[in-house]
PDB file of N, CA, C and O in Angstrom:
ATOM      1  N   UNK A   1     -74.551 -14.355 -64.557  1.00  0.00           N
ATOM      2  CA  UNK A   1     -75.362 -14.797 -63.452  1.00  0.00           C
ATOM      3  C   UNK A   1     -75.686 -16.289 -63.567  1.00  0.00           C
ATOM      4  O   UNK A   1     -75.702 -16.998 -62.560  1.00  0.00           O
ATOM      5  N   UNK A   2     -75.942 -16.762 -64.772  1.00  0.00           N
ATOM      6  CA  UNK A   2     -76.256 -18.175 -64.959  1.00  0.00           C
ATOM      7  C   UNK A   2     -75.062 -19.056 -64.627  1.00  0.00           C
ATOM      8  O   UNK A   2     -75.245 -20.176 -64.149  1.00  0.00           O
ATOM      9  N   UNK A   3     -73.833 -18.576 -64.869  1.00  0.00           N
ATOM     10  CA  UNK A   3     -72.670 -19.401 -64.556  1.00  0.00           C
ATOM     11  C   UNK A   3     -72.520 -19.580 -63.046  1.00  0.00           C
ATOM     12  O   UNK A   3     -72.088 -20.642 -62.597  1.00  0.00           O
ATOM     13  N   UNK A   4     -72.867 -18.564 -62.254  1.00  0.00           N
ATOM     14  CA  UNK A   4     -72.803 -18.689 -60.795  1.00  0.00           C
ATOM     15  C   UNK A   4     -73.830 -19.709 -60.316  1.00  0.00           C
ATOM     16  O   UNK A   4     -73.547 -20.509 -59.424  1.00  0.00           O
ATOM     17  N   UNK A   5     -75.011 -19.680 -60.902  1.00  0.00           N
ATOM     18  CA  UNK A   5     -76.064 -20.633 -60.532  1.00  0.00           C
ATOM     19  C   UNK A   5     -75.650 -22.045 -60.921  1.00  0.00           C
ATOM     20  O   UNK A   5     -75.816 -22.976 -60.132  1.00  0.00           O
ATOM     21  N   UNK A   6     -75.115 -22.217 -62.126  1.00  0.00           N
ATOM     22  CA  UNK A   6     -74.668 -23.541 -62.565  1.00  0.00           C
ATOM     23  C   UNK A   6     -73.516 -24.039 -61.703  1.00  0.00           C
ATOM     24  O   UNK A   6     -73.484 -25.213 -61.332  1.00  0.00           O
ATOM     25  N   UNK A   7     -72.581 -23.172 -61.383  1.00  0.00           N
ATOM     26  CA  UNK A   7     -71.443 -23.552 -60.547  1.00  0.00           C
ATOM     27  C   UNK A   7     -71.910 -23.974 -59.159  1.00  0.00           C
ATOM     28  O   UNK A   7     -71.455 -24.987 -58.626  1.00  0.00           O
ATOM     29  N   UNK A   8     -72.811 -23.203 -58.581  1.00  0.00           N
ATOM     30  CA  UNK A   8     -73.341 -23.526 -57.260  1.00  0.00           C
ATOM     31  C   UNK A   8     -74.088 -24.853 -57.289  1.00  0.00           C
ATOM     32  O   UNK A   8     -73.924 -25.677 -56.389  1.00  0.00           O
ATOM     33  N   UNK A   9     -74.900 -25.064 -58.309  1.00  0.00           N
ATOM     34  CA  UNK A   9     -75.643 -26.308 -58.443  1.00  0.00           C
ATOM     35  C   UNK A   9     -74.710 -27.500 -58.587  1.00  0.00           C
ATOM     36  O   UNK A   9     -74.930 -28.541 -57.969  1.00  0.00           O
ATOM     37  N   UNK A  10     -73.671 -27.353 -59.397  1.00  0.00           N
ATOM     38  CA  UNK A  10     -72.731 -28.446 -59.605  1.00  0.00           C
ATOM     39  C   UNK A  10     -71.934 -28.760 -58.337  1.00  0.00           C
ATOM     40  O   UNK A  10     -71.689 -29.924 -58.023  1.00  0.00           O
ATOM     41  N   UNK A  11     -71.530 -27.711 -57.612  1.00  0.00           N
ATOM     42  CA  UNK A  11     -70.797 -27.931 -56.360  1.00  0.00           C
ATOM     43  C   UNK A  11     -71.682 -28.639 -55.348  1.00  0.00           C
ATOM     44  O   UNK A  11     -71.226 -29.558 -54.667  1.00  0.00           O
ATOM     45  N   UNK A  12     -72.928 -28.230 -55.237  1.00  0.00           N
ATOM     46  CA  UNK A  12     -73.860 -28.873 -54.308  1.00  0.00           C
ATOM     47  C   UNK A  12     -74.103 -30.332 -54.699  1.00  0.00           C
ATOM     48  O   UNK A  12     -74.173 -31.201 -53.830  1.00  0.00           O
ATOM     49  N   UNK A  13     -74.231 -30.604 -55.990  1.00  0.00           N
ATOM     50  CA  UNK A  13     -74.429 -31.981 -56.449  1.00  0.00           C
ATOM     51  C   UNK A  13     -73.210 -32.842 -56.128  1.00  0.00           C
ATOM     52  O   UNK A  13     -73.354 -33.983 -55.690  1.00  0.00           O
ATOM     53  N   UNK A  14     -72.030 -32.308 -56.340  1.00  0.00           N
ATOM     54  CA  UNK A  14     -70.811 -33.066 -56.038  1.00  0.00           C
ATOM     55  C   UNK A  14     -70.691 -33.313 -54.537  1.00  0.00           C
ATOM     56  O   UNK A  14     -70.317 -34.410 -54.122  1.00  0.00           O
ATOM     57  N   UNK A  15     -71.002 -32.313 -53.719  1.00  0.00           N
ATOM     58  CA  UNK A  15     -70.967 -32.492 -52.262  1.00  0.00           C
ATOM     59  C   UNK A  15     -71.964 -33.571 -51.822  1.00  0.00           C
ATOM     60  O   UNK A  15     -71.656 -34.393 -50.959  1.00  0.00           O
ATOM     61  N   UNK A  16     -73.139 -33.560 -52.411  1.00  0.00           N
ATOM     62  CA  UNK A  16     -74.138 -34.584 -52.090  1.00  0.00           C
ATOM     63  C   UNK A  16     -73.667 -35.972 -52.446  1.00  0.00           C
ATOM     64  O   UNK A  16     -73.844 -36.906 -51.665  1.00  0.00           O
ATOM     65  N   UNK A  17     -73.067 -36.123 -53.616  1.00  0.00           N
ATOM     66  CA  UNK A  17     -72.565 -37.433 -54.027  1.00  0.00           C
ATOM     67  C   UNK A  17     -71.424 -37.905 -53.132  1.00  0.00           C
ATOM     68  O   UNK A  17     -71.334 -39.090 -52.813  1.00  0.00           O
ATOM     69  N   UNK A  18     -70.551 -36.982 -52.726  1.00  0.00           N
ATOM     70  CA  UNK A  18     -69.452 -37.344 -51.822  1.00  0.00           C
ATOM     71  C   UNK A  18     -70.005 -37.797 -50.475  1.00  0.00           C
ATOM     72  O   UNK A  18     -69.528 -38.786 -49.919  1.00  0.00           O
ATOM     73  N   UNK A  19     -71.007 -37.090 -49.938  1.00  0.00           N
ATOM     74  CA  UNK A  19     -71.604 -37.492 -48.663  1.00  0.00           C
ATOM     75  C   UNK A  19     -72.297 -38.846 -48.759  1.00  0.00           C
ATOM     76  O   UNK A  19     -72.204 -39.654 -47.835  1.00  0.00           O
ATOM     77  N   UNK A  20     -72.984 -39.102 -49.854  1.00  0.00           N
ATOM     78  CA  UNK A  20     -73.619 -40.407 -50.049  1.00  0.00           C
ATOM     79  C   UNK A  20     -72.554 -41.494 -50.135  1.00  0.00           C
ATOM     80  O   UNK A  20     -72.712 -42.565 -49.550  1.00  0.00           O
ATOM     81  N   UNK A  21     -71.475 -41.224 -50.858  1.00  0.00           N
ATOM     82  CA  UNK A  21     -70.379 -42.191 -50.972  1.00  0.00           C
ATOM     83  C   UNK A  21     -69.725 -42.478 -49.632  1.00  0.00           C
ATOM     84  O   UNK A  21     -69.419 -43.631 -49.331  1.00  0.00           O
ATOM     85  N   UNK A  22     -69.504 -41.438 -48.815  1.00  0.00           N
ATOM     86  CA  UNK A  22     -68.936 -41.650 -47.484  1.00  0.00           C
ATOM     87  C   UNK A  22     -69.867 -42.461 -46.594  1.00  0.00           C
ATOM     88  O   UNK A  22     -69.414 -43.325 -45.843  1.00  0.00           O
ATOM     89  N   UNK A  23     -71.158 -42.187 -46.674  1.00  0.00           N
ATOM     90  CA  UNK A  23     -72.120 -42.957 -45.886  1.00  0.00           C
ATOM     91  C   UNK A  23     -72.109 -44.424 -46.258  1.00  0.00           C
ATOM     92  O   UNK A  23     -72.124 -45.286 -45.380  1.00  0.00           O
ATOM     93  N   UNK A  24     -72.082 -44.721 -47.551  1.00  0.00           N
ATOM     94  CA  UNK A  24     -72.032 -46.117 -48.002  1.00  0.00           C
ATOM     95  C   UNK A  24     -70.733 -46.766 -47.548  1.00  0.00           C
ATOM     96  O   UNK A  24     -70.736 -47.917 -47.113  1.00  0.00           O
ATOM     97  N   UNK A  25     -69.622 -46.038 -47.645  1.00  0.00           N
ATOM     98  CA  UNK A  25     -68.331 -46.572 -47.219  1.00  0.00           C
ATOM     99  C   UNK A  25     -68.346 -46.917 -45.729  1.00  0.00           C
ATOM    100  O   UNK A  25     -67.894 -47.995 -45.342  1.00  0.00           O
ATOM    101  N   UNK A  26     -68.863 -46.009 -44.887  1.00  0.00           N
ATOM    102  CA  UNK A  26     -68.887 -46.258 -43.451  1.00  0.00           C
ATOM    103  C   UNK A  26     -69.829 -47.394 -43.077  1.00  0.00           C
ATOM    104  O   UNK A  26     -69.526 -48.174 -42.175  1.00  0.00           O
ATOM    105  N   UNK A  27     -70.968 -47.497 -43.758  1.00  0.00           N
ATOM    106  CA  UNK A  27     -71.900 -48.594 -43.483  1.00  0.00           C
ATOM    107  C   UNK A  27     -71.285 -49.925 -43.889  1.00  0.00           C
ATOM    108  O   UNK A  27     -71.410 -50.907 -43.158  1.00  0.00           O
ATOM    109  N   UNK A  28     -70.630 -49.977 -45.028  1.00  0.00           N
ATOM    110  CA  UNK A  28     -70.032 -51.229 -45.495  1.00  0.00           C
ATOM    111  C   UNK A  28     -68.865 -51.668 -44.608  1.00  0.00           C
ATOM    112  O   UNK A  28     -68.630 -52.868 -44.469  1.00  0.00           O
ATOM    113  N   UNK A  29     -68.134 -50.736 -44.008  1.00  0.00           N
ATOM    114  CA  UNK A  29     -67.009 -51.085 -43.139  1.00  0.00           C
ATOM    115  C   UNK A  29     -67.429 -51.336 -41.697  1.00  0.00           C
ATOM    116  O   UNK A  29     -66.585 -51.695 -40.876  1.00  0.00           O
ATOM    117  N   UNK A  30     -68.672 -51.164 -41.369  1.00  0.00           N
ATOM    118  CA  UNK A  30     -69.158 -51.435 -40.028  1.00  0.00           C
ATOM    119  C   UNK A  30     -69.002 -50.282 -39.060  1.00  0.00           C
ATOM    120  O   UNK A  30     -69.242 -50.459 -37.866  1.00  0.00           O
ATOM    121  N   UNK A  31     -68.609 -49.105 -39.528  1.00  0.00           N
ATOM    122  CA  UNK A  31     -68.494 -47.951 -38.638  1.00  0.00           C
ATOM    123  C   UNK A  31     -69.854 -47.378 -38.277  1.00  0.00           C
ATOM    124  O   UNK A  31     -70.000 -46.752 -37.227  1.00  0.00           O
ATOM    125  N   UNK A  32     -70.845 -47.580 -39.122  1.00  0.00           N
ATOM    126  CA  UNK A  32     -72.211 -47.150 -38.848  1.00  0.00           C
ATOM    127  C   UNK A  32     -73.072 -48.405 -38.825  1.00  0.00           C
ATOM    128  O   UNK A  32     -73.021 -49.212 -39.754  1.00  0.00           O
ATOM    129  N   UNK A  33     -73.856 -48.573 -37.778  1.00  0.00           N
ATOM    130  CA  UNK A  33     -74.719 -49.745 -37.703  1.00  0.00           C
ATOM    131  C   UNK A  33     -76.130 -49.317 -37.306  1.00  0.00           C
ATOM    132  O   UNK A  33     -76.321 -48.400 -36.508  1.00  0.00           O
ATOM    133  N   UNK A  34     -77.093 -49.995 -37.875  1.00  0.00           N
ATOM    134  CA  UNK A  34     -78.502 -49.766 -37.575  1.00  0.00           C
ATOM    135  C   UNK A  34     -79.096 -51.120 -37.198  1.00  0.00           C
ATOM    136  O   UNK A  34     -79.091 -52.046 -38.010  1.00  0.00           O
ATOM    137  N   UNK A  35     -79.609 -51.244 -35.966  1.00  0.00           N
ATOM    138  CA  UNK A  35     -80.145 -52.509 -35.474  1.00  0.00           C
ATOM    139  C   UNK A  35     -81.599 -52.341 -35.079  1.00  0.00           C
ATOM    140  O   UNK A  35     -81.999 -51.307 -34.545  1.00  0.00           O
ATOM    141  N   UNK A  36     -82.396 -53.391 -35.354  1.00  0.00           N
ATOM    142  CA  UNK A  36     -83.783 -53.423 -34.911  1.00  0.00           C
ATOM    143  C   UNK A  36     -83.827 -53.851 -33.455  1.00  0.00           C
ATOM    144  O   UNK A  36     -83.088 -54.745 -33.043  1.00  0.00           O
ATOM    145  N   UNK A  37     -84.683 -53.220 -32.685  1.00  0.00           N
ATOM    146  CA  UNK A  37     -84.915 -53.631 -31.302  1.00  0.00           C
ATOM    147  C   UNK A  37     -86.335 -54.178 -31.211  1.00  0.00           C
ATOM    148  O   UNK A  37     -87.305 -53.450 -31.420  1.00  0.00           O
ATOM    149  N   UNK A  38     -86.446 -55.467 -30.898  1.00  0.00           N
ATOM    150  CA  UNK A  38     -87.748 -56.119 -30.804  1.00  0.00           C
ATOM    151  C   UNK A  38     -87.894 -56.746 -29.421  1.00  0.00           C
ATOM    152  O   UNK A  38     -86.908 -57.030 -28.741  1.00  0.00           O
ATOM    153  N   UNK A  39     -89.128 -56.953 -29.030  1.00  0.00           N
ATOM    154  CA  UNK A  39     -89.439 -57.601 -27.756  1.00  0.00           C
ATOM    155  C   UNK A  39     -90.410 -58.736 -28.039  1.00  0.00           C
ATOM    156  O   UNK A  39     -91.446 -58.533 -28.672  1.00  0.00           O
ATOM    157  N   UNK A  40     -90.072 -59.922 -27.572  1.00  0.00           N
ATOM    158  CA  UNK A  40     -90.913 -61.102 -27.801  1.00  0.00           C
ATOM    159  C   UNK A  40     -91.974 -61.204 -26.699  1.00  0.00           C
ATOM    160  O   UNK A  40     -91.685 -60.960 -25.528  1.00  0.00           O
ATOM    161  N   UNK A  41     -93.196 -61.564 -27.084  1.00  0.00           N
ATOM    162  CA  UNK A  41     -94.311 -61.736 -26.145  1.00  0.00           C
ATOM    163  C   UNK A  41     -94.968 -63.084 -26.418  1.00  0.00           C
ATOM    164  O   UNK A  41     -94.902 -63.613 -27.528  1.00  0.00           O
ATOM    165  N   UNK A  42     -95.595 -63.620 -25.394  1.00  0.00           N
ATOM    166  CA  UNK A  42     -96.456 -64.789 -25.594  1.00  0.00           C
ATOM    167  C   UNK A  42     -97.637 -64.691 -24.640  1.00  0.00           C
ATOM    168  O   UNK A  42     -97.560 -64.071 -23.580  1.00  0.00           O
ATOM    169  N   UNK A  43     -98.720 -65.317 -25.047  1.00  0.00           N
ATOM    170  CA  UNK A  43     -99.958 -65.286 -24.270  1.00  0.00           C
ATOM    171  C   UNK A  43    -100.528 -66.698 -24.254  1.00  0.00           C
ATOM    172  O   UNK A  43    -100.651 -67.345 -25.294  1.00  0.00           O
ATOM    173  N   UNK A  44    -100.868 -67.158 -23.074  1.00  0.00           N
ATOM    174  CA  UNK A  44    -101.464 -68.484 -22.912  1.00  0.00           C
ATOM    175  C   UNK A  44    -102.725 -68.326 -22.076  1.00  0.00           C
ATOM    176  O   UNK A  44    -102.697 -67.730 -20.999  1.00  0.00           O
ATOM    177  N   UNK A  45    -103.824 -68.860 -22.577  1.00  0.00           N
ATOM    178  CA  UNK A  45    -105.094 -68.836 -21.840  1.00  0.00           C
ATOM    179  C   UNK A  45    -105.372 -70.258 -21.376  1.00  0.00           C
ATOM    180  O   UNK A  45    -105.496 -71.182 -22.180  1.00  0.00           O
ATOM    181  N   UNK A  46    -105.468 -70.414 -20.038  1.00  0.00           N
ATOM    182  CA  UNK A  46    -105.731 -71.735 -19.449  1.00  0.00           C
ATOM    183  C   UNK A  46    -107.089 -71.686 -18.763  1.00  0.00           C
ATOM    184  O   UNK A  46    -107.333 -70.844 -17.898  1.00  0.00           O
ATOM    185  N   UNK A  47    -107.967 -72.598 -19.159  1.00  0.00           N
ATOM    186  CA  UNK A  47    -109.303 -72.663 -18.572  1.00  0.00           C
ATOM    187  C   UNK A  47    -109.529 -74.100 -18.103  1.00  0.00           C
ATOM    188  O   UNK A  47    -109.378 -75.049 -18.872  1.00  0.00           O
ATOM    189  N   UNK A  48    -109.890 -74.242 -16.836  1.00  0.00           N
ATOM    190  CA  UNK A  48    -110.121 -75.551 -16.213  1.00  0.00           C
ATOM    191  C   UNK A  48    -108.909 -76.461 -16.368  1.00  0.00           C
ATOM    192  O   UNK A  48    -109.057 -77.663 -16.590  1.00  0.00           O
ATOM    193  N   UNK A  49    -107.720 -75.896 -16.251  1.00  0.00           N
ATOM    194  CA  UNK A  49    -106.502 -76.693 -16.285  1.00  0.00           C
ATOM    195  C   UNK A  49    -106.033 -77.084 -17.673  1.00  0.00           C
ATOM    196  O   UNK A  49    -105.030 -77.785 -17.805  1.00  0.00           O
ATOM    197  N   UNK A  50    -106.729 -76.650 -18.706  1.00  0.00           N
ATOM    198  CA  UNK A  50    -106.331 -76.984 -20.069  1.00  0.00           C
ATOM    199  C   UNK A  50    -106.037 -75.702 -20.840  1.00  0.00           C
ATOM    200  O   UNK A  50    -106.674 -74.666 -20.650  1.00  0.00           O
ATOM    201  N   UNK A  51    -105.055 -75.817 -21.707  1.00  0.00           N
ATOM    202  CA  UNK A  51    -104.682 -74.669 -22.532  1.00  0.00           C
ATOM    203  C   UNK A  51    -105.732 -74.476 -23.618  1.00  0.00           C
ATOM    204  O   UNK A  51    -105.958 -75.366 -24.437  1.00  0.00           O
ATOM    205  N   UNK A  52    -106.370 -73.311 -23.623  1.00  0.00           N
ATOM    206  CA  UNK A  52    -107.421 -73.013 -24.582  1.00  0.00           C
ATOM    207  C   UNK A  52    -106.839 -72.307 -25.801  1.00  0.00           C
ATOM    208  O   UNK A  52    -107.175 -72.631 -26.941  1.00  0.00           O
ATOM    209  N   UNK A  53    -105.967 -71.345 -25.548  1.00  0.00           N
ATOM    210  CA  UNK A  53    -105.424 -70.560 -26.652  1.00  0.00           C
ATOM    211  C   UNK A  53    -104.022 -70.092 -26.276  1.00  0.00           C
ATOM    212  O   UNK A  53    -103.742 -69.775 -25.119  1.00  0.00           O
ATOM    213  N   UNK A  54    -103.155 -70.057 -27.275  1.00  0.00           N
ATOM    214  CA  UNK A  54    -101.826 -69.484 -27.049  1.00  0.00           C
ATOM    215  C   UNK A  54    -101.372 -68.818 -28.339  1.00  0.00           C
ATOM    216  O   UNK A  54    -101.711 -69.251 -29.441  1.00  0.00           O
ATOM    217  N   UNK A  55    -100.604 -67.765 -28.173  1.00  0.00           N
ATOM    218  CA  UNK A  55    -100.058 -67.083 -29.339  1.00  0.00           C
ATOM    219  C   UNK A  55     -98.759 -66.383 -28.959  1.00  0.00           C
ATOM    220  O   UNK A  55     -98.571 -65.972 -27.813  1.00  0.00           O
ATOM    221  N   UNK A  56     -97.880 -66.256 -29.924  1.00  0.00           N
ATOM    222  CA  UNK A  56     -96.605 -65.567 -29.759  1.00  0.00           C
ATOM    223  C   UNK A  56     -96.531 -64.442 -30.782  1.00  0.00           C
ATOM    224  O   UNK A  56     -97.021 -64.575 -31.903  1.00  0.00           O
ATOM    225  N   UNK A  57     -95.912 -63.327 -30.382  1.00  0.00           N
ATOM    226  CA  UNK A  57     -95.706 -62.234 -31.311  1.00  0.00           C
ATOM    227  C   UNK A  57     -94.487 -61.430 -30.883  1.00  0.00           C
ATOM    228  O   UNK A  57     -94.041 -61.502 -29.738  1.00  0.00           O
ATOM    229  N   UNK A  58     -93.971 -60.677 -31.811  1.00  0.00           N
ATOM    230  CA  UNK A  58     -92.852 -59.791 -31.507  1.00  0.00           C
ATOM    231  C   UNK A  58     -93.292 -58.357 -31.745  1.00  0.00           C
ATOM    232  O   UNK A  58     -94.034 -58.062 -32.681  1.00  0.00           O
ATOM    233  N   UNK A  59     -92.817 -57.472 -30.876  1.00  0.00           N
ATOM    234  CA  UNK A  59     -93.173 -56.059 -30.955  1.00  0.00           C
ATOM    235  C   UNK A  59     -91.926 -55.267 -31.338  1.00  0.00           C
ATOM    236  O   UNK A  59     -90.883 -55.387 -30.694  1.00  0.00           O
ATOM    237  N   UNK A  60     -92.040 -54.469 -32.376  1.00  0.00           N
ATOM    238  CA  UNK A  60     -90.924 -53.625 -32.796  1.00  0.00           C
ATOM    239  C   UNK A  60     -90.853 -52.412 -31.880  1.00  0.00           C
ATOM    240  O   UNK A  60     -91.779 -51.602 -31.837  1.00  0.00           O
ATOM    241  N   UNK A  61     -89.741 -52.288 -31.144  1.00  0.00           N
ATOM    242  CA  UNK A  61     -89.558 -51.179 -30.215  1.00  0.00           C
ATOM    243  C   UNK A  61     -88.906 -49.980 -30.881  1.00  0.00           C
ATOM    244  O   UNK A  61     -89.043 -48.856 -30.400  1.00  0.00           O
ATOM    245  N   UNK A  62     -88.197 -50.204 -31.982  1.00  0.00           N
ATOM    246  CA  UNK A  62     -87.536 -49.111 -32.670  1.00  0.00           C
ATOM    247  C   UNK A  62     -86.226 -49.573 -33.264  1.00  0.00           C
ATOM    248  O   UNK A  62     -85.961 -50.771 -33.360  1.00  0.00           O
ATOM    249  N   UNK A  63     -85.416 -48.625 -33.658  1.00  0.00           N
ATOM    250  CA  UNK A  63     -84.131 -48.901 -34.274  1.00  0.00           C
ATOM    251  C   UNK A  63     -83.028 -48.225 -33.467  1.00  0.00           C
ATOM    252  O   UNK A  63     -83.204 -47.113 -32.969  1.00  0.00           O
ATOM    253  N   UNK A  64     -81.892 -48.904 -33.342  1.00  0.00           N
ATOM    254  CA  UNK A  64     -80.737 -48.353 -32.654  1.00  0.00           C
ATOM    255  C   UNK A  64     -79.700 -47.971 -33.700  1.00  0.00           C
ATOM    256  O   UNK A  64     -79.306 -48.799 -34.521  1.00  0.00           O
ATOM    257  N   UNK A  65     -79.266 -46.742 -33.670  1.00  0.00           N
ATOM    258  CA  UNK A  65     -78.327 -46.192 -34.646  1.00  0.00           C
ATOM    259  C   UNK A  65     -77.024 -45.883 -33.927  1.00  0.00           C
ATOM    260  O   UNK A  65     -77.012 -45.099 -32.978  1.00  0.00           O
ATOM    261  N   UNK A  66     -75.916 -46.497 -34.373  1.00  0.00           N
ATOM    262  CA  UNK A  66     -74.620 -46.294 -33.730  1.00  0.00           C
ATOM    263  C   UNK A  66     -73.601 -45.839 -34.765  1.00  0.00           C
ATOM    264  O   UNK A  66     -73.575 -46.318 -35.899  1.00  0.00           O
ATOM    265  N   UNK A  67     -72.771 -44.909 -34.343  1.00  0.00           N
ATOM    266  CA  UNK A  67     -71.641 -44.475 -35.159  1.00  0.00           C
ATOM    267  C   UNK A  67     -70.376 -44.740 -34.353  1.00  0.00           C
ATOM    268  O   UNK A  67     -70.196 -44.164 -33.281  1.00  0.00           O
ATOM    269  N   UNK A  68     -69.514 -45.591 -34.849  1.00  0.00           N
ATOM    270  CA  UNK A  68     -68.273 -45.927 -34.166  1.00  0.00           C
ATOM    271  C   UNK A  68     -67.182 -45.023 -34.715  1.00  0.00           C
ATOM    272  O   UNK A  68     -66.586 -45.324 -35.750  1.00  0.00           O
ATOM    273  N   UNK A  69     -66.914 -43.906 -34.021  1.00  0.00           N
ATOM    274  CA  UNK A  69     -65.912 -42.951 -34.500  1.00  0.00           C
ATOM    275  C   UNK A  69     -64.507 -43.362 -34.097  1.00  0.00           C
ATOM    276  O   UNK A  69     -63.594 -43.339 -34.922  1.00  0.00           O
ATOM    277  N   UNK A  70     -64.325 -43.734 -32.849  1.00  0.00           N
ATOM    278  CA  UNK A  70     -63.043 -44.209 -32.352  1.00  0.00           C
ATOM    279  C   UNK A  70     -63.230 -45.633 -31.841  1.00  0.00           C
ATOM    280  O   UNK A  70     -64.242 -46.264 -32.147  1.00  0.00           O
ATOM    281  N   UNK A  71     -62.302 -46.139 -31.090  1.00  0.00           N
ATOM    282  CA  UNK A  71     -62.377 -47.532 -30.654  1.00  0.00           C
ATOM    283  C   UNK A  71     -63.636 -47.842 -29.866  1.00  0.00           C
ATOM    284  O   UNK A  71     -64.286 -48.852 -30.132  1.00  0.00           O
ATOM    285  N   UNK A  72     -63.999 -47.008 -28.909  1.00  0.00           N
ATOM    286  CA  UNK A  72     -65.170 -47.318 -28.102  1.00  0.00           C
ATOM    287  C   UNK A  72     -66.049 -46.100 -27.884  1.00  0.00           C
ATOM    288  O   UNK A  72     -66.716 -46.002 -26.854  1.00  0.00           O
ATOM    289  N   UNK A  73     -66.066 -45.195 -28.804  1.00  0.00           N
ATOM    290  CA  UNK A  73     -66.902 -44.003 -28.701  1.00  0.00           C
ATOM    291  C   UNK A  73     -68.137 -44.199 -29.559  1.00  0.00           C
ATOM    292  O   UNK A  73     -68.033 -44.380 -30.772  1.00  0.00           O
ATOM    293  N   UNK A  74     -69.308 -44.165 -28.934  1.00  0.00           N
ATOM    294  CA  UNK A  74     -70.562 -44.344 -29.671  1.00  0.00           C
ATOM    295  C   UNK A  74     -71.407 -43.103 -29.510  1.00  0.00           C
ATOM    296  O   UNK A  74     -71.488 -42.520 -28.429  1.00  0.00           O
ATOM    297  N   UNK A  75     -72.034 -42.708 -30.596  1.00  0.00           N
ATOM    298  CA  UNK A  75     -72.959 -41.596 -30.591  1.00  0.00           C
ATOM    299  C   UNK A  75     -74.309 -42.157 -30.980  1.00  0.00           C
ATOM    300  O   UNK A  75     -74.431 -42.778 -32.036  1.00  0.00           O
ATOM    301  N   UNK A  76     -75.300 -41.964 -30.181  1.00  0.00           N
ATOM    302  CA  UNK A  76     -76.633 -42.482 -30.500  1.00  0.00           C
ATOM    303  C   UNK A  76     -77.298 -43.006 -29.253  1.00  0.00           C
ATOM    304  O   UNK A  76     -76.850 -42.755 -28.135  1.00  0.00           O
ATOM    305  N   UNK A  77     -78.376 -43.740 -29.462  1.00  0.00           N
ATOM    306  CA  UNK A  77     -79.111 -44.303 -28.336  1.00  0.00           C
ATOM    307  C   UNK A  77     -78.506 -45.614 -27.925  1.00  0.00           C
ATOM    308  O   UNK A  77     -78.987 -46.249 -26.987  1.00  0.00           O
TER     309      UNK A  77
END
C-alpha cells in the first residue's frame, strides 16, 4: 500500500514540475503575456483664475492575461 502512495505522490510531483516548466517556457517565449492596465488622472483646482492645487495619479484597473495559442487566437480578456 505504501508503494502505491509513494508512486502516486512521485507522479503528481513530476506532473507539477512539468507544468511549471511549461509555464516558464511559454512566458519566456512570449506565448503567455500578463499586462497591467492603468488609467491616468489629473485634477486641477482653479480659484479666481489662478491654479490653487493640481495633482496627477494613476489608477490600476487590473491585469490583462493573454495566451497566444496560434497566430492570432487569444484566450482571455
